[in-house]
C-alpha positions in Angstrom: -3.1 -23.0 30.1 0.2 -24.9 30.5 2.2 -21.7 29.7 1.8 -18.1 28.7 3.9 -15.7 26.7 3.2 -12.0 27.2 4.5 -8.9 25.5 3.6 -5.5 26.9 5.3 -2.5 25.2 4.8 0.1 22.5 1.2 0.5 23.7 0.4 -3.1 23.0 -0.6 -6.0 25.2 -0.1 -9.3 23.4 -0.8 -12.6 25.2 -0.1 -16.1 23.9 -1.2 -19.3 25.7 0.2 -22.9 25.3 -2.4 -25.6 26.0 -1.6 -29.0 27.5 -2.0 -30.4 24.0 0.9 -28.2 22.8 -1.4 -25.9 20.7 -0.3 -22.3 20.9 -3.1 -19.6 20.8 -3.0 -15.8 20.4 -5.3 -15.0 23.3 -5.2 -11.2 23.2 -4.0 -8.3 21.1 -5.2 -5.1 22.8 -4.0 -1.6 23.7 -1.8 -1.8 26.7 -4.2 0.2 28.9 -7.3 -1.7 27.9 -9.5 -3.6 30.4 -9.2 -6.8 28.5 -11.7 -9.6 29.1 -9.1 -12.1 28.3 -7.7 -14.6 30.7 -5.7 -17.8 30.2 -8.8 -19.9 30.6 -9.3 -22.4 27.8 -12.2 -22.4 25.4 -14.0 -25.5 24.3 -12.3 -25.3 20.9 -8.6 -24.9 20.2 -7.6 -22.0 18.0 -3.9 -22.2 16.9 -1.8 -19.2 16.0 -1.3 -20.4 12.5 -3.9 -22.0 10.1 -2.4 -24.6 7.7 -4.4 -26.6 5.3 -2.5 -29.6 4.1 -3.5 -31.8 1.1 -5.2 -35.0 2.4 -6.1 -33.5 5.8 -9.7 -32.6 6.8 -11.2 -29.4 8.0 -12.8 -29.1 11.4 -16.6 -28.9 11.8 -18.6 -27.0 9.1 -16.7 -24.0 7.9 -18.0 -23.0 4.4 -15.2 -21.3 2.6 -13.5 -20.0 5.7 -9.8 -20.7 6.5 -10.1 -20.8 10.3 -10.7 -24.5 11.0 -8.0 -26.5 9.4 -7.2 -29.8 11.2 -3.5 -29.8 10.3 -3.1 -26.6 12.3 -3.7 -28.6 15.6 -0.8 -30.8 14.8 1.7 -27.9 15.3 2.8 -28.2 18.9 4.9 -25.8 21.0 8.6 -26.6 21.1 10.2 -23.3 22.3 10.2 -19.6 22.0 12.8 -16.8 22.1 12.6 -13.0 22.3 15.6 -11.2 21.0 16.5 -7.5 21.0 16.9 -6.0 17.6 18.0 -2.6 16.4 14.4 -1.6 15.7 12.8 -3.3 18.7 12.2 -6.9 19.6 11.4 -10.1 17.7 9.5 -13.1 19.1 9.9 -16.4 17.5 7.6 -19.3 18.5 8.9 -22.7 17.2 6.3 -25.4 16.5 6.6 -29.0 15.1 4.3 -31.8 14.1 4.8 -35.5 14.7 5.4 -35.8 10.9 8.4 -33.4 11.3 6.8 -30.4 9.6 8.1 -27.4 11.6 6.9 -23.8 11.8 8.6 -20.7 13.1 6.1 -18.0 13.9 7.7 -14.5 13.8 6.3 -11.4 15.5 8.5 -8.3 15.1 8.0 -5.2 17.3 9.2 -1.7 16.6 10.2 0.9 19.2 7.2 3.2 20.1 4.9 1.8 17.4 1.7 -0.1 18.2 2.0 -2.3 15.0 3.8 -5.6 14.6 5.0 -7.4 11.6 4.2 -11.1 11.4 5.1 -14.0 9.2 5.6 -17.8 9.4 8.2 -20.1 7.9 7.2 -23.7 7.3 10.0 -26.4 7.0 9.6 -30.0 5.9 12.0 -32.0 8.1 10.3 -35.3 7.3 10.7 -37.8 4.5 7.4 -37.3 2.6 6.2 -34.5 0.4 3.6 -32.2 2.0 1.0 -30.3 -0.1 0.1 -26.9 1.3 -3.2 -25.3 0.2 -3.3 -22.5 2.7 -1.1 -21.0 5.4 -2.0 -17.8 7.3 0.5 -15.0 7.6 -1.5 -13.9 10.7 -4.8 -14.6 12.3 -6.5 -12.9 15.3 -9.7 -14.4 16.7 -10.8 -11.8 19.2 -11.7 -8.6 17.3 -14.1 -6.5 19.4 -13.6 -9.1 22.2 -13.3 -6.6 25.0 -16.1 -4.7 26.7 -19.6 -6.1 27.4 -21.4 -6.2 24.1 -20.9 -9.1 21.6 -18.9 -8.2 18.5 -21.9 -8.2 16.2 -23.5 -5.4 18.1 -20.6 -3.0 18.0 -18.1 -3.6 15.1 -17.5 -1.4 12.1 -15.5 -2.7 9.2 -13.7 -0.4 6.7 -13.5 -1.8 3.2 -10.7 -0.3 1.0 -12.1 -0.1 -2.5 -9.5 0.8 -5.1 -9.8 1.1 -8.8 -8.1 2.8 -11.8 -8.4 6.6 -11.4 -10.6 6.2 -8.2 -8.1 4.9 -5.7 -8.4 4.7 -1.9 -12.2 4.9 -1.6 -13.3 3.5 1.7 -16.6 2.0 2.7 -17.7 1.8 6.3 -20.0 -1.2 7.1 -21.6 -2.4 10.3 -20.5 -6.0 10.7 -24.2 -7.1 10.9 -24.6 -6.0 7.3 -22.0 -8.5 6.1 -24.1 -11.6 7.1 -21.4 -13.5 8.9 -22.8 -13.7 12.4 -25.8 -15.9 11.9 -29.5 -15.6 12.7 -31.7 -17.7 15.1 -32.7 -21.0 13.6 -35.3 -23.4 15.1 -33.5 -25.6 17.7 -30.3 -23.5 17.6 -29.2 -20.3 19.2 -26.8 -19.1 16.5 -26.3 -15.3 16.7 -22.6 -14.7 16.6 -21.7 -17.8 14.5 -22.3 -18.5 10.9 -20.6 -20.4 8.0 -20.2 -17.3 5.8 -17.1 -15.2 5.6 -16.6 -11.7 4.3 -13.4 -11.5 2.3 -11.6 -9.5 -0.3 -8.2 -9.8 -2.0 -5.8 -9.3 -4.8 -6.5 -11.6 -7.8 -3.4 -11.3 -10.0 -0.2 -9.3 -10.4 -2.0 -6.0 -9.9 -2.2 -6.2 -6.1 -4.6 -3.2 -5.7 -6.8 -3.2 -8.8 -9.9 -3.8 -6.8 -9.0 -3.4 -3.1 -6.1 -2.1 -1.1 -4.3 -5.0 0.9 -5.2 -3.5 4.2 -8.2 -2.7 6.5 -9.5 -1.3 9.7 -12.0 -2.7 12.3 -13.4 -0.5 15.0 -15.1 -1.4 18.3 -17.7 1.3 19.0 -18.1 0.3 22.6 -14.5 0.2 23.7 -13.0 2.8 21.3 -10.4 0.3 20.0 -9.5 0.3 16.3 -7.4 -2.4 14.7 -5.4 -1.8 11.6 -3.6 -4.2 9.3 -1.9 -4.6 5.9 -0.5 -7.4 3.7 2.9 -6.7 2.1 2.7 -8.5 -1.2 2.5 -7.2 -4.8 0.6 -10.2 -6.2 -2.2 -12.2 -4.8 -3.4 -11.8 -1.2 -6.4 -12.5 1.0 -8.2 -10.9 3.9 -11.0 -12.8 5.6 -13.4 -11.9 8.4 -15.5 -14.7 9.9 -16.9 -16.1 13.1 -15.9 -19.2 15.0 -17.8 -21.8 17.1 -17.1 -19.7 20.2 -19.0 -16.9 18.5 -16.0 -14.7 18.2 -14.9 -12.5 15.3 -11.6 -13.3 13.5 -9.6 -11.7 10.8 -7.1 -13.8 8.8 -4.4 -12.3 6.6 -2.5 -14.3 4.0 -1.0 -14.5 0.5 -2.6 -16.6 -2.2 -4.9 -19.5 -1.3 -6.0 -22.6 -3.2 -9.7 -21.8 -2.7 -9.4 -18.2 -3.9 -6.4 -18.3 -6.3 -5.6 -21.9 -7.2 -2.4 -21.7 -5.1 -0.7 -24.9 -4.1 2.8 -25.6 -2.9 4.5 -29.0 -2.7 6.8 -28.8 0.2 9.4 -31.5 -0.4 11.7 -32.9 2.3 14.2 -30.3 3.1 12.2 -27.5 1.6 10.8 -24.4 3.4 8.1 -21.9 2.6 7.7 -18.4 4.1 4.4 -16.6 4.1 4.1 -13.0 2.8 4.6 -10.5 5.7 1.6 -8.9 7.3 1.3 -6.0 9.7 -1.2 -5.8 12.6 -1.8 -3.2 15.2 -4.4 -1.6 17.5 -5.0 1.8 19.1 -7.4 3.6 21.3 -9.0 6.0 18.9 -10.4 6.4 15.4 -9.1 5.8 11.9 -6.8 8.9 12.2 -5.1 7.3 15.2 -4.9 3.9 13.4 -3.6 5.4 10.2 -1.0 7.3 12.2 0.2 4.0 13.7 0.4 2.4 10.3 2.3 5.4 8.9 4.9 5.1 11.6 5.2 1.4 10.9 5.5 2.0 7.2 8.4 4.4 7.8 10.1 1.9 10.1 10.0 -1.1 7.6 10.9 0.6 4.3 14.4 0.8 2.8 16.2 3.8 4.2 16.8 6.2 1.3 17.7 9.9 0.8 14.7 10.6 -1.3 12.2 9.9 1.5 14.3 12.3 3.7 14.7 15.1 1.1 11.3 14.7 -0.6 12.5 15.9 -4.0 10.0 17.8 -6.2 9.5 15.9 -9.5 8.2 17.2 -12.8 6.8 14.5 -15.0 5.9 15.3 -18.6 3.0 12.9 -19.0 -0.3 13.8 -17.2 -2.3 16.6 -18.9 1.0 17.5 -20.5 2.7 15.6 -23.4 0.7 12.4 -22.7 3.4 10.1 -24.1 4.3 12.1 -27.2 7.7 13.7 -26.5 9.9 15.5 -28.9 13.2 17.4 -28.6 11.5 20.8 -29.0 8.7 20.1 -26.6 11.0 18.7 -23.9 13.3 21.7 -23.9 10.4 24.1 -23.6 8.9 22.1 -20.6 12.3 21.6 -19.0 12.6 25.4 -18.9 9.2 25.7 -17.2 10.0 23.0 -14.7 13.3 24.6 -13.7 11.6 28.0 -13.5 9.1 26.6 -11.0 11.8 25.1 -8.8 11.5 21.4 -9.6 14.5 19.2 -8.6 13.9 16.1 -10.8 12.7 15.9 -14.4 11.1 12.7 -15.6 10.6 12.1 -19.3 7.7 9.7 -19.4 6.6 7.2 -22.0 7.2 7.3 -25.7 10.9 8.2 -25.8 11.9 4.9 -27.5 9.7 4.8 -30.6 8.9 7.1 -33.5 5.1 6.4 -33.6 2.6 4.3 -31.7 4.7 2.5 -29.2 2.4 0.5 -27.0 3.2 -3.0 -28.5 6.8 -2.3 -29.3 8.2 -1.6 -25.9 11.0 -3.9 -24.5 14.4 -2.9 -26.0 14.5 0.6 -24.5 16.5 2.3 -27.2 15.9 6.0 -27.9 14.0 7.1 -31.0 16.2 9.3 -33.3 13.0 10.6 -35.0 11.8 12.1 -31.7 15.3 13.2 -30.6 17.4 14.1 -33.7 20.0 15.7 -31.4 20.0 12.6 -29.2 18.2 11.8 -26.0 21.4 12.4 -24.2 21.3 16.1 -25.2 17.9 16.4 -23.5 19.2 14.7 -20.4 22.2 17.1 -20.3 19.9 20.0 -20.9 17.8 19.1 -17.8 21.0 18.7 -15.8 22.2 22.2 -17.0 19.0 23.6 -15.5 19.9 22.0 -12.1 17.6 19.0 -12.3 18.3 15.2 -12.0 17.1 13.4 -15.1 14.6 10.6 -15.1 13.0 8.2 -17.6 9.9 6.1 -17.8 10.3 2.3 -17.9 7.9 -0.7 -18.0 10.7 -3.1 -17.2 8.5 -6.3 -16.7 7.0 -6.4 -20.2 7.8 -6.7 -23.9 5.3 -5.7 -26.6 4.1 -8.4 -29.0 5.7 -6.3 -31.9 9.0 -6.0 -30.1 11.6 -7.6 -32.4 13.6 -8.9 -29.5 10.6 -10.7 -28.0 10.4 -12.8 -31.1 14.0 -14.0 -30.7 13.7 -15.0 -27.0 12.7 -18.5 -25.6 9.3 -18.9 -24.0 10.7 -19.4 -20.6 11.5 -15.7 -20.5 7.8 -15.0 -20.3 4.6 -15.9 -18.4 3.1 -18.9 -20.2 0.0 -21.0 -19.8 -1.2 -24.0 -21.8 1.9 -23.9 -24.0 1.4 -20.3 -25.1 2.8 -17.0 -23.9 0.2 -15.0 -21.9 -0.7 -11.8 -23.8 -2.4 -8.9 -22.0 -3.3 -5.9 -24.2 -0.5 -6.6 -26.8 2.1 -7.2 -24.1 4.1 -10.3 -23.1 5.1 -10.4 -19.4 8.6 -11.2 -18.4 9.1 -13.8 -15.7 11.6 -12.7 -13.1 12.1 -16.3 -11.9 14.4 -16.7 -14.9 17.9 -15.4 -14.1 18.5 -14.4 -17.7 15.5 -12.1 -17.5 16.9 -10.4 -14.4 20.3 -10.0 -16.0 18.7 -8.4 -19.1 16.8 -6.0 -17.0 19.9 -5.1 -15.0 21.8 -4.4 -18.2 19.0 -2.1 -19.4 19.1 -0.1 -16.1 22.9 0.0 -16.1 23.0 1.2 -19.7 20.5 4.0 -19.2 22.3 5.2 -16.1 25.7 5.1 -17.8 24.7 6.5 -21.2 22.2 9.2 -20.1 23.2 9.9 -16.5 19.7 8.9 -15.3 19.1 9.3 -11.6 15.4 8.5 -11.5 13.1 5.9 -13.1 9.4 5.8 -13.1 8.7 2.1 -13.3 5.3 1.4 -14.6 3.2 -1.8 -14.9 0.1 -1.4 -17.1 -0.9 -5.1 -17.7 -1.3 -8.2 -15.6 -0.2 -11.8 -15.8 -3.7 -13.2 -15.2 -3.7 -16.5 -13.3 0.1 -16.7 -13.5 2.5 -19.1 -15.3 2.3 -22.9 -15.5 6.0 -23.3 -16.4 8.3 -24.8 -13.7 5.9 -24.4 -10.8 3.6 -26.2 -8.4 0.8 -23.9 -9.3 0.2 -20.8 -11.5 -0.4 -18.7 -8.4 2.9 -19.8 -6.9 4.6 -18.6 -10.0 3.2 -15.1 -9.4 4.4 -15.2 -5.8 7.9 -16.3 -6.8 8.0 -13.7 -9.6 7.5 -11.0 -7.1 10.0 -12.4 -4.6 12.7 -12.4 -7.4 11.6 -8.9 -8.4 12.1 -7.6 -4.9 15.6 -9.3 -4.8 16.3 -7.6 -8.2 15.4 -4.2 -6.9 17.7 -4.8 -3.8 20.6 -5.6 -6.2 19.9 -2.4 -8.3 20.0 -0.2 -5.2 23.2 -1.8 -3.9 24.8 -0.9 -7.3 23.2 2.5 -7.5 22.4 3.7 -3.9 21.4 7.2 -5.0 19.0 6.0 -7.6 15.3 7.1 -7.1 12.6 4.7 -8.4 8.9 5.6 -8.5 6.4 2.8 -8.3 3.6 3.0 -10.8 1.0 0.5 -11.9 -1.4 2.4 -14.2 -1.4 4.8 -11.4 -2.3 3.1 -8.1 -2.9 -0.5 -9.2 0.1 -1.9 -7.5 0.2 0.4 -4.4 1.4 -2.0 -1.7 4.2 -2.3 0.8 5.8 -5.2 -0.9 6.9 -2.6 -3.4 6.9 0.5 -1.2 9.3 -1.0 1.3 11.8 -0.8 -1.5 10.8 2.1 -3.8 10.7 5.6 -2.5 7.5 7.0 -4.0 4.2 5.9 -5.5 2.2 7.2 -8.4 -1.2 7.3 -6.7 -3.5 7.6 -9.7 -4.0 8.1 -13.5 -6.9 10.4 -12.8 -6.8 13.4 -15.2 -9.6 15.6 -13.6 -8.2 17.7 -10.8 -11.5 17.8 -8.9 -11.8 14.0 -8.9 -8.2 13.8 -8.0 -8.9 15.6 -4.7 -11.2 12.6 -3.7 -8.1 10.5 -3.9 -5.8 13.1 -2.3 -8.1 13.3 0.7 -7.8 9.6 1.4 -4.6 8.2 0.0 -2.4 8.8 3.1 -4.4 5.9 4.5 -2.7 3.6 2.0 0.7 5.2 1.6 3.0 7.3 3.9 2.3 10.9 2.9 5.9 11.6 1.7 5.7 8.5 -0.6 2.3 9.4 -2.1 3.0 11.1 -5.5 0.0 13.3 -6.1 -0.5 15.0 -9.5 -0.4 18.8 -9.6 -1.2 19.3 -13.2 -3.0 22.6 -14.1 -4.4 22.6 -17.6 -6.2 25.9 -17.4 -4.7 29.3 -16.7 -7.3 30.0 -13.9 -6.3 31.1 -10.4 -8.7 28.8 -8.5 -7.9 25.9 -10.8 -4.2 26.2 -10.1 -4.7 26.6 -6.4 -6.9 23.6 -6.1 -4.4 21.5 -8.0 -1.6 22.6 -5.7 -3.6 21.9 -2.5 -4.2 18.4 -3.8 -0.4 17.8 -3.6 1.3 19.9 -0.9 0.5 17.5 2.1 1.6 14.5 0.1 4.4 14.4 -2.5 3.5 17.0 -5.2 4.1 15.5 -8.6 4.2 18.4 -11.0 2.9 18.3 -14.6 0.2 19.9 -16.7 -0.1 22.3 -19.6 2.5 24.6 -18.2 2.9 26.4 -21.5 -0.6 27.8 -21.0 0.2 29.5 -17.7 0.5 33.2 -17.5 3.1 34.9 -15.3 0.6 35.0 -12.4 -0.2 31.3 -12.9 3.5 30.5 -12.8 3.8 32.6 -9.7 1.1 30.5 -8.0 3.0 27.3 -9.0 6.3 28.6 -7.7 4.6 29.7 -4.5 3.2 26.3 -3.8 6.4 24.5 -4.6 8.4 26.9 -2.4 5.9 26.3 0.5 6.3 22.6 0.1 10.1 22.9 0.3 9.5 24.9 3.5 7.3 22.3 5.2 8.6 19.0 3.8 10.7 18.5 6.9 7.4 18.3 8.8 5.7 16.2 6.1 8.2 13.4 6.3 7.6 13.0 10.1 4.0 14.1 10.5 1.0 11.7 10.7 -2.3 11.9 8.8 -5.6 13.1 10.2 -9.0 12.7 8.6 -11.3 15.1 10.5 -14.4 14.1 8.4 -13.4 10.4 8.3 -12.7 8.9 4.9 -14.6 10.8 2.2 -15.9 9.8 -1.2 -17.2 11.2 -4.5 -20.7 11.9 -3.1 -19.2 14.3 -0.5 -19.3 18.1 -1.1 -16.6 18.8 1.5 -13.4 17.0 2.2 -10.6 17.5 4.7 -7.2 15.9 5.1 -4.3 17.0 7.3 -1.0 16.3 8.8 0.1 16.8 12.4 3.5 17.0 13.8 3.6 18.0 17.5 1.8 21.3 18.0 1.7 22.0 14.2 -1.3 21.0 12.1 -1.6 21.4 8.4 -5.1 21.0 7.0 -6.2 20.9 3.3 -9.9 21.8 2.9 -11.6 20.9 -0.4 -15.0 22.1 -1.4 -15.8 20.6 -4.9 -19.5 21.2 -4.7 -20.1 24.1 -2.4 -18.6 27.4 -1.1 -19.0 26.7 2.5 -17.2 24.1 4.7 -17.4 23.2 8.3 -14.6 21.0 9.6 -14.9 19.6 13.2 -11.6 19.2 14.8 -10.5 17.5 18.0 -8.3 20.3 19.3 -11.0 22.3 21.2 -9.6 25.4 22.9 -6.0 24.3 22.4 -5.8 26.1 19.1 -3.6 29.2 19.4 -3.7 30.5 15.8 -5.3 29.6 12.5 -4.0 30.9 9.1 -4.2 30.2 5.4 -0.7 29.3 4.2 -1.6 28.7 0.5 -2.3 30.8 -1.4 -0.8 33.9 0.3 -3.6 36.0 -1.3 -6.2 34.3 0.9 -9.4 35.4 -0.8 -11.6 33.4 1.6 -13.0 34.0 5.1 -12.8 31.6 8.0 -13.4 31.3 11.7 -12.5 28.8 14.4 -15.1 28.4 17.2 -16.2 25.6 19.5 -13.7 23.2 18.0 -14.8 23.7 14.3 -13.2 25.5 11.4 -15.7 27.2 9.2 -14.6 28.3 5.8 -16.3 30.5 3.1 -14.6 30.1 -0.3 -14.8 32.4 -3.2 -16.6 29.9 -5.4 -17.6 26.3 -5.7 -14.7 23.9 -6.7 -12.2 25.7 -4.5 -9.6 24.6 -1.9 -7.3 26.2 0.7 -4.4 25.0 2.8 -4.5 26.0 6.5 -2.0 25.9 9.4 -3.1 25.5 13.0 -0.7 26.2 15.8 -1.6 24.5 19.1 -0.9 25.8 22.6 
């Protein structure tokens, strides 16, 4: 190698090499204390730090559908690099340029004490000809499981983050050999370790997480290293594993691609394009250690806001409660219950703007006098009189097909294809690339804050824009990308005008649960699941996807039964309990259990906002009879134990004889037995479908 660039801090060892040709390679990304096999010796094949596929340029060798062998990538040659100190850590920028004067700045941002970096690339056309871009990586690393003795295909586990409506954050662990990317022997060739297939998953439209979460883990069983990563975009994204001609395993992270999404960008002279950001990290340890690192990173990159420090308790009147059918009388009755339980915010969910069926009429956001004959403002003032901040539901990015305003507006306000407005389930979708759309939405928010004193919005998103818009764009997929970039800017402007405003991110529950949005918005609706037992399968995993204090988890009792209420509350206490349910059914003892749980949360939320997740049983799923999820802060461990199908649970823990005390902290009336011996917590519960919250104090 002609030159090397090395970073060794925050528990990371990152090594770049510059070849004589000028190609820059990422040679190593390992835990700092690892015995890495990497040296600066050159491989036969060059592997650049960015992959760029330009229109009219070839790919290299046989690649199938993979994005790891683009010929244009080799044209980007090293010019310079700089490492600067920032408030949060350091930032490395490697500047590259081609002979055709297409430049690239590769950014890697480091954060104090966190073994996760943020990476993105900016392309700039400094030449005189248009350049068509079909693919550009946000980040690519080509040596997963590259340390140790065994080849990657003998020792690598991949964690696949399945996500769906009402069944969010359901992980699947797969041996890399089961994914058919490493090849098998063929006559005349010794191919194990290299194949043309890839294993990939991604976001297809404007619901970023409707099928998968934009993240992943990869674990080396031999060395004990676990890599973690996420893509920070609310539209289309792509994660790809594959092998290269040197029989190494790579992972490539990006926004939309031409092959997978029809994305294409025409980079004209003087234009620039910035990839969506990606995060990448590595730890010694298991998925708990890797999730802890990602959690610390997520806290470091999100917008500082008071809500994520205070962790306000919100009551929402939708789930297993009014279900979108509010009236003056119902709201007042439920506001009384919410205040009695100790809730701090009250969110009036959907339906407040129309007398009857409202689905296809949304868009003007004017109150319904039929539902609120005494005015919606009187309801807002009533909630405030009970000591709660008032909130309203909005689906700001849509207008219903029956909305009178929508019929008066020009087509360029909306996502269009083939000369028609795109319609998804009787909704048009607003296009935030249009400044008039952004102004209209700002006026709506300003009016609701001014007229009603709203301090909280639940912003929902129940439909998708499909392939995107073909108006004023190089490609439909690029319109989705630009829509979201303008939406992020719009949110930034809203928070500058209203710095105390709290906004919840919702997309039919967890269908837009990504850190494009969650860097800006303070909490996330994690699901639309209405069954409290199935909700626990989400509660046990969702801190892998969202920082615990941002993960709004429904606590919505709909039966006046002690174990039913306890289970509901245990679902939420180690996340952000999001209160709802048929509270009018609850007896005095049921209300006491709700108050007890909310009071406990207020006691421990200072720990919740700083603690990191633990998954003693690994990620669990709907086939499991026992689940466990916890938080650790220093020598304090909180552990939720769920037993949906049994009365007995055994939870192996890593603390051994360092555990000083174990206690049940919810409910106070324990009504269960437990022992801690030989590093395992054994619990006997009073019935099947029961849950308890424990605290462990370590020596």
